[in-house]
C-alpha positions as CSV (number, residue, x, y, z in Angstrom):
1,M,0.0,0.0,0.0
2,N,1.3,3.4,-1.0
3,L,0.9,5.5,2.2
4,N,2.2,8.6,0.4
5,L,-0.7,8.3,-2.1
6,I,-3.3,8.0,0.8
7,F,-2.1,11.1,2.7
8,C,-1.7,13.3,-0.4
9,N,-4.8,12.2,-2.4
10,K,-7.5,14.8,-1.9
11,R,-10.4,12.3,-1.7
12,S,-8.6,10.0,0.8
13,V,-7.5,12.9,3.0
14,F,-11.0,14.3,3.2
15,F,-12.3,10.9,4.1
16,L,-9.7,10.8,7.0
17,Y,-10.8,14.3,8.0
18,I,-14.4,13.3,8.1
19,L,-13.5,10.2,10.2
20,Q,-11.6,12.5,12.7
21,F,-14.5,14.9,13.0
22,I,-16.8,12.0,13.7
23,L,-14.4,10.7,16.4
24,I,-14.1,14.2,17.9
25,T,-17.9,14.7,18.0
26,Y,-18.4,11.2,19.6
27,S,-15.7,11.9,22.2
28,L,-17.3,15.2,23.1
29,I,-20.7,13.5,23.6
30,V,-19.1,10.8,25.7
31,A,-17.2,13.3,27.9
32,H,-20.2,15.4,28.4
33,N,-22.3,12.4,29.4
34,S,-19.6,11.4,32.0
35,P,-19.7,14.2,34.5
36,A,-17.6,14.0,37.6
37,K,-19.8,12.6,40.4
38,G,-17.3,13.4,43.2
39,Y,-13.6,13.9,43.7
40,E,-11.5,12.0,41.1
41,A,-7.8,10.9,41.3
42,S,-7.3,12.7,38.0
43,V,-9.1,13.9,34.9
44,Y,-7.5,11.0,33.1
45,T,-9.0,8.3,35.2
46,G,-12.4,10.0,35.4
47,T,-12.7,10.5,31.6
48,P,-13.7,7.4,29.6
49,L,-10.7,5.8,27.8
50,I,-12.4,6.1,24.4
51,V,-12.2,9.9,24.7
52,W,-8.4,9.8,25.1
53,F,-8.0,7.3,22.4
54,S,-10.1,9.4,20.0
55,L,-8.2,12.6,20.7
56,G,-4.8,10.8,20.5
57,F,-5.7,9.1,17.2
58,C,-6.8,12.4,15.7
59,I,-3.6,14.1,16.7
60,F,-1.5,11.3,15.2
61,L,-3.5,11.2,12.0
62,S,-3.5,15.0,11.5
63,V,0.2,15.3,12.2
64,V,0.9,12.6,9.6
65,I,-1.3,14.4,7.0
66,V,0.3,17.8,7.7
67,I,3.9,16.4,7.5
68,S,2.9,14.5,4.2
69,Q,1.7,17.8,2.7
70,I,4.9,19.5,3.6
71,V,7.1,16.7,2.3
72,N,5.3,16.6,-1.0
73,E,5.4,20.5,-1.3
74,H,1.6,20.8,-1.4
75,V,1.3,23.5,1.2
76,E,1.5,26.3,-1.4
77,S,-0.6,24.7,-4.1
78,K,-3.2,22.8,-2.0
79,N,-4.9,23.7,1.3
80,L,-5.5,20.2,2.7
81,W,-3.1,21.0,5.6
82,I,-5.6,23.6,6.9
83,F,-8.1,21.0,8.1
84,G,-5.3,19.0,9.7
85,L,-4.2,22.2,11.6
86,L,-7.8,22.9,12.5
87,I,-8.3,19.4,13.9
88,I,-5.2,19.6,16.0
89,Y,-6.4,23.0,17.3
90,I,-9.8,21.5,18.1
91,V,-8.2,18.6,20.0
92,Y,-6.0,21.2,21.8
93,V,-9.1,23.1,22.9
94,I,-11.0,20.0,24.0
95,A,-8.1,18.8,26.1
96,L,-7.9,22.1,27.8
97,S,-11.6,22.2,28.5
98,L,-12.2,18.5,29.6
99,F,-12.6,19.4,33.3
100,V,-15.2,22.1,32.2
101,I,-17.0,19.7,29.8
102,R,-17.2,17.1,32.6
103,N,-18.7,19.7,35.0
104,Y,-16.0,20.2,37.6
105,Y,-17.4,22.6,40.2
106,G,-14.1,24.3,40.9
107,W,-10.4,24.2,40.1
108,S,-7.8,24.6,42.8
109,F,-9.7,26.7,45.4
110,N,-6.9,25.5,47.8
111,G,-4.3,27.1,45.6
112,D,-3.6,30.5,44.1
113,P,-6.8,30.4,42.0
114,G,-8.8,30.4,45.2
115,A,-7.1,33.6,46.4
116,H,-7.7,35.3,43.0
117,I,-11.4,34.3,43.0
118,G,-11.7,35.8,46.4
119,H,-10.1,39.1,45.2
120,V,-12.5,39.2,42.2
121,K,-15.5,38.7,44.6
122,S,-14.2,41.5,46.8
123,I,-14.0,43.9,43.8
124,V,-17.5,43.0,42.6
125,E,-19.0,43.4,46.1
126,S,-17.1,46.5,47.3
127,G,-16.1,48.3,44.0
128,H,-12.6,48.6,45.3
129,I,-9.3,46.8,44.6
130,P,-7.8,45.2,47.7
131,D,-4.9,47.1,49.0
132,E,-2.5,44.2,48.9
133,L,-3.3,43.3,45.3
134,F,-0.3,44.5,43.1
135,Y,-1.4,42.9,39.8
136,P,-5.1,43.7,39.5
137,F,-5.5,43.7,35.7
138,V,-7.1,40.2,35.5
139,H,-9.2,40.7,38.6
140,V,-10.7,44.0,37.2
141,Y,-11.3,42.3,33.8
142,A,-13.0,39.3,35.5
143,S,-15.1,41.6,37.7
144,Q,-16.3,43.5,34.6
145,I,-17.2,40.2,32.8
146,S,-19.0,38.9,35.9
147,L,-21.1,42.1,36.2
148,I,-21.8,42.4,32.5
149,L,-22.8,38.8,32.0
150,N,-24.3,38.4,35.5
151,L,-22.2,35.3,36.1
152,D,-20.6,34.3,39.3
153,I,-16.8,34.1,39.3
154,I,-17.1,30.5,40.5
155,I,-18.3,29.8,36.9
156,L,-16.0,32.3,35.1
157,H,-12.8,31.1,36.8
158,K,-13.0,27.9,34.6
159,Y,-13.7,29.7,31.3
160,I,-11.3,32.7,31.4
161,P,-8.1,30.5,31.4
162,L,-9.7,28.5,28.6
163,L,-10.3,31.6,26.5
164,F,-6.7,32.9,27.1
165,G,-5.3,29.4,26.3
166,M,-7.3,29.4,23.0
167,L,-5.8,32.8,22.1
168,Y,-2.3,31.6,22.7
169,V,-2.2,29.5,19.4
170,P,-3.4,32.4,17.1
171,F,-1.0,34.7,18.9
172,M,1.9,32.2,18.2
173,Y,0.7,31.9,14.6
174,I,0.9,35.7,13.9
175,F,4.2,35.9,15.7
176,S,5.6,33.1,13.6
177,K,4.2,34.6,10.4
178,S,6.0,37.9,11.1
179,I,9.3,36.1,11.4
180,L,9.3,33.0,9.3
181,P,9.5,33.4,5.5
182,N,8.3,29.9,4.6
183,R,4.7,28.6,4.9
184,A,5.9,25.1,5.9
185,Q,7.9,26.6,8.7
186,L,4.9,28.5,9.9
187,I,2.7,25.4,9.9
188,L,5.3,23.3,11.8
189,T,5.7,26.1,14.4
190,T,2.0,26.4,14.9
191,V,1.8,22.6,15.4
192,A,4.7,22.7,17.9
193,S,2.9,25.5,19.8
194,M,-0.1,23.2,20.6
195,T,1.9,20.4,22.2
196,F,0.9,21.4,25.8
197,I,4.5,21.8,26.6
198,N,4.2,25.1,28.4
199,G,2.2,23.8,31.4
200,W,0.4,27.1,32.1
201,Y,-3.1,26.6,30.9
202,L,-5.7,25.7,33.5
203,N,-5.3,28.0,36.5
204,F,-7.1,31.3,37.0
205,T,-3.9,33.1,38.0
206,P,-2.5,36.4,36.5
207,N,0.9,35.0,35.7
208,A,-0.6,32.2,33.7
209,L,-3.0,34.4,31.8
210,A,-0.4,37.1,31.2
211,N,2.0,34.6,29.7
212,H,-0.4,33.9,26.8
213,F,0.0,37.5,25.6
214,I,3.8,37.2,25.3
215,P,3.6,36.1,21.6
216,L,1.3,39.0,20.8
217,F,3.9,41.4,22.3
218,L,6.6,39.8,20.2
219,F,4.5,40.1,17.1
220,I,3.9,43.8,17.6
221,F,7.5,44.4,18.5
222,L,8.7,42.7,15.3
223,K,6.2,44.7,13.3
224,I,7.9,47.9,14.6
225,L,11.3,46.6,13.7
226,T,10.3,45.8,10.1
227,K,8.4,49.0,9.3
228,T,7.7,52.3,11.0
229,S,4.1,52.6,11.8
230,A,2.4,54.8,14.5
231,E,-0.4,52.2,14.9
232,W,2.0,49.4,16.0
233,E,3.9,51.8,18.2
234,I,0.7,52.9,20.0
235,L,-0.3,49.2,20.5
236,I,3.1,48.3,22.0
237,V,3.1,51.3,24.4
238,I,-0.4,50.1,25.6
239,L,1.0,46.7,26.3
240,V,4.0,48.2,28.0
241,F,1.7,50.0,30.4
242,M,-0.5,46.9,30.8
243,F,2.1,44.2,31.7
244,P,3.3,45.6,35.1
245,I,-0.3,45.5,36.4
246,F,-0.8,42.2,34.7
247,H,2.0,40.4,36.5
248,P,5.7,41.3,37.3
249,V,7.2,38.0,36.1
250,P,6.3,38.4,32.4
251,T,7.3,42.1,32.8
252,L,10.8,40.9,33.8
253,F,11.0,38.7,30.7
254,L,9.9,41.6,28.4
255,I,12.7,43.8,29.8
256,I,15.2,41.0,29.1
257,L,13.7,40.6,25.6
258,L,14.0,44.3,24.7
259,V,17.5,44.7,26.2
260,S,19.0,41.6,24.6
261,F,17.2,41.3,21.3
262,H,20.1,42.8,19.2
263,Y,22.9,41.2,21.1
264,P,23.5,38.4,18.5
265,S,23.7,40.9,15.6
266,K,26.2,43.1,17.6
267,L,28.2,40.0,18.5
268,L,28.4,39.0,14.8
269,S,29.5,42.5,13.9
270,V,32.3,42.4,16.5
271,L,33.4,39.0,15.3
272,K,33.0,40.2,11.7
273,I,30.7,37.3,10.8
274,N,27.9,38.3,8.4
275,S,28.5,41.9,9.4
276,K,27.5,43.7,6.2
277,T,24.9,46.3,6.4
278,S,21.9,46.7,4.1
279,I,19.6,48.9,6.0
280,N,19.7,52.7,6.3
281,D,21.8,53.7,9.4
282,C,19.3,56.4,10.2
283,S,16.4,53.9,10.3
284,I,18.5,51.6,12.5
285,R,19.3,54.4,14.9
286,T,15.6,55.5,15.1
287,K,14.5,51.9,15.9
288,H,17.2,51.6,18.6
289,I,16.1,54.8,20.2
290,F,12.4,53.6,20.2
291,K,13.5,50.3,21.7
292,F,15.5,52.1,24.4
293,T,12.5,54.2,25.1
294,L,10.3,51.1,25.5
295,V,12.9,49.5,27.9
296,L,13.0,52.7,29.9
297,L,9.3,53.1,30.0
298,L,8.7,49.5,31.0
299,F,11.4,49.6,33.7
300,V,10.4,53.0,35.2
301,W,6.6,52.2,35.1
302,G,7.1,48.7,36.4
303,V,9.3,49.8,39.3
304,T,7.1,52.7,40.1
305,W,4.0,50.5,40.2
306,I,5.5,47.5,42.1
307,S,7.4,49.7,44.6
308,S,4.1,51.2,45.8
309,F,3.3,47.9,47.4
310,G,4.8,46.1,50.4
311,V,6.0,43.2,48.2
312,W,8.7,45.5,46.8
313,D,10.2,46.2,50.3
314,R,10.1,42.5,51.2
315,T,11.8,41.5,48.0
316,I,14.6,44.0,48.4
317,R,15.1,43.1,52.0
318,N,15.1,39.4,51.1
319,I,17.9,39.9,48.5
320,S,19.9,42.2,50.8
321,I,19.8,39.7,53.7
322,L,20.7,36.8,51.3
323,I,23.7,38.7,49.9
324,N,25.0,40.1,53.2
325,E,24.1,37.4,55.7
326,G,23.3,34.3,53.6
327,G,20.2,32.2,53.7
328,T,18.2,29.5,52.0
329,T,18.1,29.7,48.2
330,K,15.9,28.0,45.7
331,L,18.8,25.7,44.9
332,D,18.9,24.6,48.6
333,S,15.2,23.9,48.5
334,L,15.6,22.0,45.2
335,V,18.4,19.8,46.7
336,S,16.3,19.2,49.8
337,D,13.3,18.1,47.7
338,V,15.5,15.8,45.6
339,H,16.9,14.1,48.8
340,T,13.3,13.8,50.2
341,A,12.0,12.2,46.9
342,E,15.0,9.8,46.8
343,G,14.4,8.9,50.4
344,Y,10.9,7.8,49.6
345,G,12.2,5.7,46.7
346,Y,11.2,7.9,43.7
347,N,13.4,8.1,40.6
348,V,14.2,11.8,40.3
349,I,15.8,11.4,36.8
350,D,12.7,9.8,35.5
351,Y,10.6,12.6,36.9
352,V,12.8,15.3,35.3
353,I,12.7,13.5,31.9
354,K,8.9,13.4,32.1
355,T,8.4,17.0,33.1
356,L,11.3,18.7,31.3
357,G,12.3,16.3,28.6
358,S,10.1,18.0,25.9
359,T,11.5,21.4,26.9
360,A,15.1,20.0,26.6
361,I,14.3,18.7,23.1
362,Y,13.0,22.2,22.0
363,F,16.1,23.9,23.5
364,L,18.5,21.3,21.9
365,V,16.8,21.9,18.5
366,S,17.2,25.6,19.0
367,L,21.0,25.1,19.5
368,L,21.2,23.0,16.3
369,C,19.7,25.9,14.4
370,I,22.7,28.2,15.1
371,P,25.1,26.9,12.4
372,L,22.1,26.5,9.9
373,L,21.1,30.1,10.4
374,L,24.6,31.4,10.1
375,K,25.1,29.6,6.9
376,E,21.8,30.8,5.5
377,R,22.5,34.3,6.5
378,R,25.7,34.2,4.7
379,L,24.0,33.0,1.5
380,N,21.0,35.4,1.8
381,Y,22.1,38.3,3.9
382,S,19.4,40.7,2.8
383,S,16.7,38.5,4.3
384,L,15.3,40.5,7.3
385,G,13.5,37.4,8.5
386,L,16.7,35.4,9.0
387,K,18.3,38.3,10.9
388,T,15.2,38.6,13.1
389,I,15.2,34.8,13.8
390,F,18.9,34.9,14.8
391,S,18.2,37.9,17.0
392,L,16.0,35.7,19.2
393,Y,19.1,33.9,20.5
394,G,19.7,37.1,22.6
395,P,16.6,36.9,24.7
396,L,16.8,33.0,24.7
397,F,20.2,32.8,26.2
398,C,19.7,35.7,28.6
399,T,16.4,34.1,29.8
400,V,18.2,30.8,30.4
401,L,20.9,32.6,32.4
402,F,18.1,34.4,34.4
403,F,16.5,31.0,35.0
404,F,19.8,29.6,36.6
405,L,20.3,32.9,38.5
406,L,17.0,32.5,40.2
407,Y,18.2,29.3,41.8
408,F,20.8,31.3,43.8
409,L,18.1,33.7,45.1
410,N,15.0,33.2,47.1
411,L,12.3,35.3,45.4
412,A,8.6,34.8,45.8
413,F,8.4,33.0,42.4
414,G,10.3,29.9,41.4
415,P,12.7,29.5,38.4
416,L,10.4,27.0,36.7
417,R,8.1,29.9,35.8
418,I,10.8,31.2,33.4
419,I,10.6,28.0,31.3
420,Y,7.5,29.2,29.6
421,Y,9.3,32.1,27.9
422,I,12.2,29.8,26.9
423,V,9.6,27.5,25.2
424,V,7.9,30.3,23.4
425,I,11.2,31.3,21.7
426,C,12.3,27.8,21.1
427,T,9.0,27.0,19.3
428,I,10.1,29.2,16.4
429,F,13.3,27.3,15.9
430,I,11.3,24.0,15.9
431,G,9.5,25.1,12.8
432,Y,12.6,26.3,11.1
433,F,14.7,23.2,11.9
434,L,12.1,20.6,11.0
435,N,11.4,22.3,7.6
436,H,15.1,22.6,7.0
437,E,15.7,18.9,7.6
438,I,12.7,17.9,5.4
439,R,14.0,20.0,2.5
440,R,17.6,18.9,2.9
441,V,16.7,15.2,2.9
442,R,14.2,15.6,0.1
443,Y,16.7,17.2,-2.3
444,Q,19.8,15.1,-1.3
445,Y,18.5,11.6,-0.5
446,R,14.7,11.0,-1.1
447,G,13.6,7.3,-1.0
448,S,13.9,5.4,2.3
449,I,16.0,8.0,4.1
450,L,13.3,10.6,3.5
451,K,10.7,8.3,4.9
452,I,12.9,7.6,8.0
453,V,13.4,11.3,8.6
454,C,9.7,12.0,8.2
455,L,8.8,9.2,10.6
456,C,11.3,10.6,13.2
457,I,9.7,14.1,12.9
458,I,6.2,12.6,13.2
459,F,7.1,10.5,16.3
460,M,8.9,13.5,17.8
461,L,5.9,15.8,17.5
462,V,3.4,13.1,18.5
463,G,5.6,12.0,21.4
464,V,5.8,15.6,22.7
465,F,2.1,15.9,22.1
466,F,1.2,12.8,24.2
467,N,3.7,13.6,26.9
468,G,2.3,17.2,27.1
469,M,-1.2,15.9,27.3
470,M,-0.2,13.6,30.1
471,L,1.3,16.5,32.0
472,L,-1.7,18.9,31.3
473,Y,-3.6,17.7,34.3
474,P,-2.2,16.7,37.7
475,S,-2.0,12.9,38.2
476,N,0.3,10.2,39.5
477,Y,2.2,10.5,36.2
478,K,3.7,13.7,37.5
479,L,3.2,13.0,41.2
480,E,0.6,15.7,41.7
481,S,-2.9,15.3,43.2
482,N,-5.9,16.6,41.4
483,P,-6.7,20.2,42.6
484,Q,-10.4,19.6,41.8
485,T,-12.7,21.4,44.3
486,T,-16.0,19.5,44.6
487,E,-19.3,21.2,45.5
488,T,-19.6,19.0,48.6
489,S,-16.2,20.1,49.9
490,F,-17.0,23.8,49.2
491,E,-20.4,23.4,51.0
492,G,-18.6,21.8,53.9
493,I,-16.1,24.6,54.4
494,K,-19.0,27.1,53.9
495,W,-20.8,25.4,56.8
496,F,-17.7,25.5,58.9
497,F,-17.3,29.2,58.5
498,K,-20.9,29.8,59.5
499,T,-20.8,27.7,62.6
500,R,-17.2,27.8,63.8
501,N,-15.8,29.0,67.1
502,I,-13.5,31.8,66.0
503,D,-11.2,31.1,69.0
504,M,-10.4,27.7,67.7
505,E,-8.0,26.9,64.8
506,I,-8.4,24.4,62.0
507,T,-6.0,21.9,60.5
508,G,-6.1,19.6,57.6
509,M,-4.1,17.9,54.9
510,Y,-4.8,19.5,51.6
511,I,-7.1,22.3,52.8
512,V,-6.0,25.9,53.0
513,P,-8.7,27.7,55.0
514,Y,-7.6,31.2,54.1
515,K,-8.1,30.7,50.4
516,F,-11.7,29.7,51.1
517,A,-12.0,32.6,53.5
518,L,-11.1,35.0,50.7
519,I,-14.1,33.6,48.7
520,L,-16.6,33.2,51.5
521,L,-15.9,35.8,54.3
522,I,-16.3,39.5,54.7
523,P,-13.0,41.6,55.1
524,V,-13.3,41.8,58.9
525,E,-13.6,38.0,59.2
526,K,-10.7,37.4,56.8
527,I,-8.3,39.2,59.1
528,Q,-9.0,36.6,61.8
529,M,-7.8,33.7,59.6
530,E,-4.3,32.3,59.4
531,W,-2.7,32.5,55.9
532,T,-1.4,28.9,56.3
533,I,-1.8,26.1,58.9
534,P,1.0,26.5,61.5
535,K,3.6,23.8,61.5
536,E,2.8,22.8,65.0
537,L,-0.8,22.1,63.9
538,A,0.1,20.0,60.8
539,V,-1.6,16.7,60.7
540,P,0.9,14.0,61.8
541,Y,1.6,11.0,59.6
542,H,-0.8,8.2,60.3
543,F,-2.7,10.7,62.5
544,G,-0.2,9.8,65.2
545,Y,-1.7,6.3,65.6
546,N,1.7,4.7,65.1
547,N,2.8,6.3,68.4
548,Y,-0.4,7.0,70.3
549,S,-3.9,5.6,70.8
550,S,-5.6,8.8,69.8
551,L,-5.0,11.9,67.6
552,S,-5.4,14.3,70.5
553,E,-2.2,13.0,72.1
554,S,-0.3,14.5,69.1
555,Y,-1.7,18.0,70.1
556,I,-0.6,19.0,73.6
557,R,-2.3,22.4,73.7
558,K,-4.9,24.4,75.7
559,N,-7.4,25.1,73.0
560,D,-9.3,22.4,71.1
561,L,-9.0,22.1,67.3
562,Y,-11.0,21.4,64.2
563,L,-9.8,18.7,61.8
564,A,-11.0,18.9,58.2
565,I,-10.8,15.7,56.0
566,T,-11.7,15.8,52.4
567,E,-12.2,13.1,49.8
568,R,-9.0,14.4,48.1
569,D,-7.0,13.4,51.2
570,K,-8.1,9.8,51.0
571,V,-7.8,9.5,47.2
572,T,-4.4,11.1,47.1
573,A,-3.1,8.7,49.8
574,E,-4.5,5.7,48.0
575,K,-3.9,6.5,44.2
576,I,-1.4,9.3,43.8
577,F,1.2,8.3,46.4
578,P,0.5,4.6,47.1
579,D,4.2,3.7,47.3
580,I,4.7,5.9,50.3
581,A,1.4,5.4,52.0
582,K,3.0,3.2,54.6
583,D,5.2,6.2,55.6
584,R,2.4,8.8,55.5
585,W,-1.3,7.9,55.6
586,T,-3.2,4.7,54.6
587,L,-6.9,4.2,54.2
588,S,-7.0,2.3,57.5
589,D,-5.7,5.4,59.2
590,F,-8.7,7.3,57.9
591,E,-11.0,4.6,59.2
592,K,-9.5,4.8,62.7
593,L,-10.7,8.4,62.9
594,N,-14.2,7.1,63.2
595,F,-13.3,5.1,66.3
596,D,-11.1,7.7,68.0
597,S,-12.7,8.7,71.3
598,S,-10.9,12.0,71.4
599,L,-12.7,13.1,68.2
600,D,-16.3,14.2,67.6
601,K,-17.6,14.2,64.0
602,I,-19.7,17.3,63.8
603,Y,-20.3,17.5,60.0
604,S,-20.2,15.1,57.1
605,N,-21.2,14.9,53.5
606,N,-20.0,12.9,50.6
607,G,-16.8,14.9,50.2
608,F,-16.0,16.7,53.5
609,E,-15.8,15.6,57.1
610,L,-15.2,17.9,60.1
611,Y,-14.0,16.7,63.4
612,Y,-13.8,18.4,66.8
613,V,-10.4,17.4,68.3
614,N,-10.5,17.4,72.1
615,C,-6.8,18.3,72.6
616,R,-4.8,17.2,75.7
617,Y,-3.6,20.0,78.0
618,I,-1.0,19.4,80.6
619,D,-0.7,22.3,83.1
620,T,3.0,22.7,83.9
C-alpha cells in the first residue's frame, strides 16, 4: 500500500478528516455524558478511555497528514493541511476544557486560583481593589465580565483561562508569520505550539494568563522593527503599560527581551561574521532609540508600580539579607526536595525526563539551528526574517541565564516559571529546523532516508504531544494530586465558616482555610484567619496512631482544634502516592478516625468531614 498516495490524495485525505470529525464529536458527547460525580484521582481516570483514544488518534493522523503535505510540497498549491491544523487545534481546545465539559465545580480553590477568585469577589462586592493586590488587571477584567454577564466568578474562573489558552495559538501563529519566511515553517511552528509543553493553561492566575500575551507582544515588537508605523507603536506602548499591572514575572522577561534582542547581531559584527549592512543607518538608529524608550518606559513604570506595594520592600530586604548574611536559596530547596524524593524511593531522573524532557528537546533543536542560520544568513544576507530569527538567541540565552540565576536567590516565584518564555522562543526554531531537515533530505536523498526522517519528525511531534497531554492535568504520572474542588467540599467549608468558634483553629491535609476565607468571608472575618496552617498544627503522619492511641495525644495544647478531612486526602493517599502510603497515611488510618474517642464528628457529607479534636492539655 502506498501511504504517500493516501495522505496526499484529496479524496482519501478528506475521508480521513471526516473520520476524525466524527471521532471528535463522539468523544465530546461521551465526555459530556460522563460528568464528575465526586472527587477524582485525576481527569484522566475519570474521563472514559475512548475519549483519550479518539483525541490521541486524531492528533496522530492530523500530524501525519500535515507532514505529508509539507514533504510533497503541497502547502503552497493545496490547502489540505488547513483542516489538519484545524483538527489539532480542536483537540487542543477539547483537552484544555475537559474538566469544564465534565462539569467540575471548581479548580484549585486551595491554591492560588482560590485567592484570586476571592479578590474578584471582593472587587465585585465593594467596588474597590484590595490594598495588597499589586497585579489587579485580571481581577478587574474578570469583575467586569462577571457584572456584564451576570455570572458568578465561580463559573467564570474555569472559562477565562480556557479563553486565554485558546488565544495563545493564534498569537503564536501571527508571531511566527511575522518572522518565518516559509509557509511550511509557519505550519510546523503552529503545530509545535499546541503540544501542551508550556504547562500554564488551567489555573485562574494572573501570571498564567499574562503569559499567553507574550507572543502578541513579540508580534507587535517585530512589526515595529520591520516597518515604521504609528499604529504598531501605539499598541506596544499600551502593552508596556498593561504588563506591570498584569504580573511582574512576564514584565521581567519583556525587559530581558528588549535589552538583549540585538545582542546576537552586535556579536556577529564584533566577530566580523555576516557583518555587512543593508539597512539605512538612520532607520536603525531610530528603531534603537524607540526600543531604548520602551525599555526605559517598561522599567520605570514597572518599578514605580511595584514599589508602591509592600511586596517590593520584602523582596529588596530578602535579596539584601541573602547577599550580606546568607540564607536559604531556591537551589537549597531543590536539593532538599531531591533528597526527600529519593528517600521515599522515587526516581528523580525519571521525573525530570517526564516533566522537562520536551523542553530540553525544544532547546536542543534551537541550538542545532545556530550553524544552519549562520550559513543561510551568509547566502542570503538581505533576508530580514533570517536576521530577526537569529536575534531571538539574545533573549533566549539571557532568559536561560536568568533561569539559573533564580536558583541562587529566594524570590517569591520559582525558576520554573521562566521555562514558559524559553519554550515560546524555542518553538520558532522547531518550525525552522524541521522544515530545513525535510527540505535537505528531500533534495539530497529521497527514498527510504526521506521516509525515515519524516517518521522521526512525526514521532517526535506526536511524542511531545502525548507527553504534554499527560502533563496537562495533575495525576500520579507527574506525582501531583488533582486540585479539583468538589461542590460538597465547598459546601462543607462554607458550613464550617458559618458555625465555627473563632477562637479555635483548624487543621487539615490539603485544605487551605484562608483561600476559602477570601471567597466566603467579609473583610473583617478574613483578618482573623491564618494564611497557612501553622507547622505545630500540621496533621501528623498516620494521624499519630503509630505512636499514640488517639489523635489528641499529638496535640498538647490548651485550645481544642478542628480537623477537616476531604475526599481528596483519601484518594491522594491511595492512588497518587500509594508507594509511600505506609510512611504517611493509609486508608486504614482514615478509618481509625471514626473510632477515636478524642474526636467528635460534627459534620459530614460525601466529600467533606469535620471533626472536633479534644486536645490534651498538661498544666505545667
